[in-house]
C-alpha positions in Angstrom: 19.2 30.8 69.7 20.3 34.3 68.7 19.8 34.8 65.0 21.0 38.0 63.3 19.4 38.8 60.0 21.4 41.4 58.1 19.7 43.4 55.3 20.5 47.1 54.9 17.0 47.8 53.5 15.1 45.8 56.1 13.2 49.0 57.2 12.7 51.1 54.1 12.7 48.5 51.3 9.4 47.7 49.6 10.4 44.4 48.1 10.1 40.8 49.0 13.3 40.5 51.0 12.3 43.3 53.4 8.9 41.7 54.0 10.4 38.2 54.4 13.1 39.3 56.8 10.5 41.0 59.0 7.9 38.3 58.9 10.4 35.4 59.4 12.0 37.2 62.4 8.6 37.8 64.0 7.7 34.2 63.5 11.0 33.0 64.9 10.5 35.1 68.0 7.1 33.5 68.5 8.8 30.1 68.6 11.2 31.2 71.3 14.2 32.2 69.3 16.1 35.5 69.8 16.0 37.3 66.4 17.8 40.5 65.6 17.5 42.6 62.4 20.5 44.7 61.4 19.7 47.5 59.0 21.2 50.6 57.4 20.3 53.4 59.8 20.7 55.9 56.9 18.7 54.0 54.3 15.8 56.3 54.5 17.8 59.4 53.7 19.4 57.5 50.7 15.9 57.5 49.2 14.6 60.8 50.5 17.0 63.4 52.0 16.2 64.0 55.7 14.1 60.8 56.0 15.0 58.4 58.9 14.9 54.6 58.9 12.6 53.8 61.8 11.9 50.2 62.5 8.2 49.2 62.5 6.6 48.7 65.9 4.7 45.6 65.1 7.5 43.0 65.1 7.1 41.7 68.6 10.1 40.0 70.1 12.5 41.3 67.4 15.4 43.5 68.3 16.4 46.1 65.7 19.9 47.4 65.4 20.8 50.2 63.1 24.3 50.2 61.7 26.1 53.0 59.8 26.9 52.3 56.2 29.4 54.1 54.0 29.5 54.5 50.3 27.0 54.8 47.4 23.9 52.5 47.4 25.5 49.9 45.2 28.8 49.7 47.1 27.7 50.0 50.7 30.0 49.0 53.5 28.7 48.5 57.1 30.5 50.0 60.0 30.5 48.7 63.6 28.8 45.3 63.0 30.8 43.9 65.9 28.3 45.2 68.4 25.4 43.7 66.5 27.0 40.3 66.4 27.7 40.1 70.1 26.3 36.7 71.4 25.1 35.7 67.9 24.7 32.0 67.2 24.1 32.6 63.5 24.3 35.5 61.1 22.1 35.5 58.0 23.2 37.5 55.0 20.3 38.2 52.6 20.7 38.7 48.9 24.0 38.2 46.9 26.6 39.9 44.8 26.9 42.8 47.3 29.8 44.6 48.9 27.9 44.9 52.2 27.5 41.1 52.5 31.2 40.6 51.7 32.1 43.0 54.5 29.7 41.4 56.9 30.9 37.9 56.2 34.5 39.1 56.8 33.5 40.6 60.2 31.7 37.4 61.1 34.7 35.2 60.3 36.9 37.5 62.4 34.6 37.1 65.4 34.1 33.4 64.9 30.3 33.8 64.2 29.0 31.3 61.7 26.9 32.7 58.9 24.3 31.5 56.4 23.8 33.0 52.9 20.3 33.6 51.7 20.8 34.4 48.0 17.1 34.3 47.3 17.5 33.0 43.7 20.5 35.1 42.9 22.6 32.0 42.1 20.1 30.6 39.6 21.6 29.9 36.1 19.5 32.3 34.2 20.7 35.2 36.4 24.3 34.1 36.3 24.2 34.3 32.5 23.5 38.1 32.7 26.7 40.2 32.7 28.6 36.9 32.6 32.1 38.4 32.5 31.5 40.9 35.4 29.9 38.1 37.5 32.7 35.7 36.8 35.3 38.3 38.0 33.2 39.2 41.1 32.7 35.5 41.8 36.4 34.7 41.8 37.4 37.8 43.9 34.5 38.2 46.3 31.5 35.9 46.1 33.2 32.5 46.0 35.2 33.1 49.2 32.0 34.3 50.9 30.2 31.1 49.8 33.1 28.8 50.7 33.2 30.0 54.3 29.4 29.9 54.8 28.1 27.5 57.4 25.1 27.0 55.2 23.1 28.4 52.3 19.3 29.0 52.6 17.3 28.0 49.6 13.6 27.9 49.1 13.2 24.4 47.6 15.1 21.2 47.2 15.1 21.7 43.4 17.6 24.6 43.9 20.4 22.2 45.0 21.7 21.5 41.5 22.3 25.2 40.9 24.5 25.3 44.0 26.4 22.2 42.9 27.1 23.8 39.5 28.8 26.6 41.5 30.9 24.1 43.4 28.9 24.3 46.7 28.2 21.0 48.3 27.8 22.1 51.9 24.8 22.3 54.2 21.6 24.0 53.3 18.5 25.3 55.1 15.5 24.5 52.9 12.4 26.7 53.7 10.2 28.8 51.4 8.8 32.3 52.2 5.6 32.3 54.1 2.3 33.6 52.8 -0.2 35.6 54.7 -3.7 36.4 53.3 -6.2 38.7 55.0 -9.4 37.1 56.1 -12.4 37.6 53.9 -10.5 37.3 50.5 -10.8 34.2 48.3 -11.0 33.7 44.5 -14.5 34.4 43.4 -14.3 32.4 40.2 -13.0 35.3 38.1 -15.9 37.8 38.2 -13.6 40.5 36.8 -13.1 38.6 33.6 -9.4 39.5 33.2 -6.1 37.8 33.5 -3.7 39.6 35.9 0.0 40.2 36.2 1.3 41.9 39.4 4.9 42.9 39.8 7.3 45.6 38.8 7.6 46.7 35.2 11.0 45.1 34.5 10.2 43.5 31.0 13.3 41.3 30.7 13.4 40.0 34.3 9.7 39.5 34.7 9.1 38.3 31.1 6.4 40.9 30.5 7.5 41.2 26.9 6.9 37.5 26.5 3.4 37.9 27.9 2.4 40.8 25.6 3.8 39.0 22.6 1.9 35.8 23.6 -1.3 37.8 23.6 -0.5 39.1 20.1 0.2 35.6 18.8 -3.3 34.4 19.7 -6.1 34.9 17.2 -8.1 38.0 18.1 -11.1 36.0 19.2 -9.0 34.1 21.7 -7.1 37.0 23.2 -7.8 37.5 26.9 -8.3 40.8 28.7 -5.0 41.3 30.4 -4.3 43.8 33.2 -0.7 44.6 34.2 -0.2 46.2 37.6 3.0 47.3 39.3 5.5 50.1 39.9 7.8 51.3 37.1 11.3 50.0 37.0 13.9 52.1 35.2 11.5 53.1 32.4 10.2 49.6 31.9 6.6 50.7 31.9 7.1 53.0 29.0 8.8 50.2 27.0 5.9 47.8 27.8 3.4 50.5 26.7 5.4 51.0 23.4 5.4 47.2 22.8 1.7 47.0 23.4 1.2 49.8 20.8 3.6 48.3 18.3 1.9 44.9 18.4 -1.6 46.4 18.2 -3.0 44.8 21.3 -4.2 48.0 23.2 -7.7 46.6 23.2 -6.7 43.6 25.2 -3.8 44.8 27.4 -4.0 47.6 29.9 -1.3 49.0 32.2 -2.1 50.1 35.7 -0.4 51.4 38.8 0.8 49.2 41.7 -2.1 48.2 44.0 -1.7 47.7 47.7 -3.7 46.6 50.8 -7.3 45.6 50.3 -7.3 46.9 46.7 -4.6 44.4 45.8 -6.4 41.4 47.4 -9.7 42.4 45.8 -8.0 42.7 42.4 -6.4 39.3 42.8 -9.6 37.6 44.0 -11.6 38.8 40.9 -9.0 37.8 38.3 -9.9 35.0 36.0 -6.3 33.8 36.2 -2.9 35.0 37.3 0.2 35.1 35.0 3.8 35.3 36.1 6.2 34.7 33.2 9.6 35.6 34.8 12.8 34.6 33.0 14.3 34.1 36.4 13.0 34.6 39.9 13.9 34.4 43.6 10.6 33.3 45.3 7.9 35.3 43.6 5.6 36.5 46.3 2.9 37.6 43.9 2.5 34.0 42.5 2.4 32.7 46.1 -0.3 35.2 47.1 -2.5 34.5 44.0 -2.1 30.8 44.7 -3.1 31.2 48.4 -6.4 32.8 47.2 -7.1 29.9 44.8 -6.6 31.9 41.6 -5.5 29.6 38.8 -2.0 30.6 37.8 0.3 30.3 34.9 4.1 30.7 35.4 7.5 29.8 33.9 9.6 27.1 35.5 11.4 28.9 38.3 11.6 27.1 41.7 8.3 28.0 43.2 6.4 27.4 40.0 8.1 24.1 39.5 7.2 23.1 43.0 3.5 24.0 42.5 3.5 22.5 39.0 4.7 19.1 40.3 1.6 19.1 42.6 -0.8 20.1 39.8 -1.1 23.5 41.5 0.1 25.7 38.7 0.3 25.7 34.9 4.0 25.8 34.0 5.2 26.7 30.6 8.5 27.5 28.9 9.7 31.1 29.0 9.0 31.8 25.3 6.1 33.8 23.8 4.7 30.6 22.2 5.0 28.7 25.5 3.1 31.5 27.3 0.5 31.6 24.5 -0.2 27.9 24.9 -0.5 28.5 28.7 -3.0 31.3 28.2 -5.2 28.9 26.2 -4.9 26.3 29.0 -5.7 29.0 31.6 -8.9 29.8 29.7 -10.2 26.2 30.1 -12.8 25.6 32.8 -10.5 22.8 34.2 -8.1 25.5 35.3 -10.3 26.2 38.4 -9.1 22.9 39.9 -5.5 24.1 39.6 -6.3 27.0 41.8 -8.1 24.9 44.3 -5.0 22.6 44.7 -2.7 25.7 44.9 -4.8 27.1 47.8 -4.6 23.8 49.7 -0.8 23.6 49.2 -0.2 27.1 50.4 -2.4 26.5 53.5 -0.7 23.3 54.4 3.0 24.3 53.8 3.4 28.0 53.5 2.1 29.7 56.7 4.8 31.8 58.4 4.6 29.6 61.5 5.2 26.4 59.6 8.0 28.0 57.6 9.7 29.5 60.7 9.5 26.2 62.5 11.1 24.3 59.6 13.8 27.0 59.3 14.6 27.0 63.0 14.8 23.2 63.3 17.4 23.2 60.5 19.3 26.1 61.9 19.5 24.5 65.4 20.7 21.3 63.8 23.6 23.2 62.1 24.5 24.6 65.5 24.6 21.2 67.1 26.6 19.7 64.2 29.1 22.6 64.5 29.5 22.1 68.3 29.9 18.4 67.8 32.6 18.9 65.3 34.6 21.5 67.2 
């Protein structure tokens, strides 16, 4: 089965979509599929003049096709996708609310290639409420036709179906989470570092970092945990968080650090007393999944992955308010929280390896293809 994943930043992006597209495609190849990744050949120079977008050499069995894209970063239009879609059984459009997906979907329809949308949380109600008027106009003009003609939508968990129904979508879905891969030699050590940890970009509203800092301030001084925040800046968000920490007078408990990668990241996670992920909305949340894979007890707000883990007793799930997070911080400090981390590690090991995820994804994609042939 020839599966074409389209994501302009599949080479140069440093976020969860880039990693997921690469890892899923590699796992699909290992299962005998014929995966292709189509990316923006000029994406590197959009970030750094003169830089090239060179596909990584480690994705065995994956074909990479660079396509020209025209326009500014937020209004990209792909050129010449017809070549990339030759012989395709399924096109996968990653993300949502983008001009490049709208254009790619139109090309696929013209060629008779079925496509699946992978919005990765972009149709969740909390996100739809932001810039409501603009999104409504875009939905009517662009996004709704794209969704209406999709062969299927890819969601991470069954619990996301109601969000699609509210949008008027009742068609087929592919249900499969992201996979999680942890280097050997790392495991939660019981919290030897003595700190609670947040990892993610400094986007206070999206990631709920303001709720977390306010939650620390709401606790009596004797109950406040040492909290470390690590991640890249996002449009000045780090400065705003630092100002909030200072305003609330919790500098002695809350420290801000740079993003950590590689072995340093895994070591920082494994030594944390607990992990906190208070997002107001979220796609998948790789950081929570990685902390859970190590067995770190985790606190999160009720987005799909957190709800899934919470239903299995594998995460502490609280409402996205400062008082809700404060109550969760108290619970995370209890010795019983260690059992939450143990259950989380088992769930990730059983259900979230890339091989298991790819197998589940491919079985459903093949079933869609069979159904389409039977109905044609």
